[in-house]
C-alpha positions in Angstrom: 18.3 -1.3 -13.6 15.3 -3.3 -12.4 14.1 -0.3 -10.3 14.1 2.0 -13.3 12.0 -0.5 -15.3 9.5 -0.8 -12.5 9.4 2.9 -12.0 8.8 3.5 -15.8 6.1 0.7 -15.8 4.3 2.4 -12.9 4.5 5.8 -14.6 3.2 4.5 -17.9 0.4 2.6 -16.1 -0.6 5.9 -14.4 -0.6 7.8 -17.7 -2.7 5.0 -19.2 -5.3 5.2 -16.4 -5.4 9.0 -16.6 -5.8 9.0 -20.3 -8.9 6.8 -19.9 -10.7 9.9 -18.6 -11.0 11.1 -22.2 -12.6 7.9 -23.5 -16.1 6.4 -23.1 -14.6 4.2 -20.4 -14.0 7.1 -18.0 -16.7 6.0 -15.5 -15.3 2.5 -15.4 -11.8 3.8 -14.9 -13.0 6.0 -12.1 -14.7 3.1 -10.4 -11.6 0.9 -10.8 -9.3 3.6 -9.3 -11.6 4.4 -6.4 -11.9 0.7 -5.6 -8.2 0.2 -5.8 -7.6 3.2 -3.4 -10.2 2.1 -0.9 -8.9 -1.4 -0.9 -5.4 -0.2 -0.2 -6.7 2.1 2.6 -8.7 -0.8 4.2 -5.8 -3.2 4.0 -3.4 -0.8 5.6 -5.9 0.2 8.2 -6.5 -3.4 9.2 -2.8 -4.1 9.4 -2.1 -1.0 11.5 -5.0 -1.7 13.9 -3.9 -5.3 14.2 -0.3 -4.2 15.0 -1.5 -1.7 17.6 -3.7 -4.4 19.2 -0.9 -6.9 19.4 1.6 -4.5 20.9 -0.7 -2.5 23.2 0.8 -3.8 26.4 4.4 -4.0 25.3 6.8 -1.3 26.4 8.1 0.9 23.5 11.0 -0.7 21.6 10.2 -4.3 22.5 9.2 -6.8 19.9 5.8 -8.5 20.0 6.0 -11.9 21.7 4.6 -13.8 18.8 7.4 -12.8 16.4 6.7 -11.2 13.0 4.5 -12.4 10.2 3.5 -11.4 6.7 1.5 -8.4 7.9 4.4 -7.1 9.9 6.8 -7.6 7.0 4.3 -5.7 4.6 4.0 -2.8 7.1 7.8 -2.5 7.5 8.3 -2.5 3.7 5.5 0.1 3.2 6.9 2.3 6.0 10.4 2.2 4.4 8.9 2.9 0.9 6.8 5.8 2.2 9.6 7.4 4.2 12.2 6.8 1.5 14.5 4.7 3.7 
């Protein structure tokens, strides 16, 4: 039930942002959405580069010696969401 509510809330938020294009606030909405997207791309890029840097000398399939942290957990959740696992 909670997943459906979250999905509907995201859908309605997207519709709200898209409907702002027909108002005088269209430029503000464009700037906000572009900023949000670039922020997400930057955060994911930093986390991926950091993960690659940490595990560059490890053989495939072995965990990093320092254990996992919040960045690793976020990347795993994002990967599962993106691939639909």
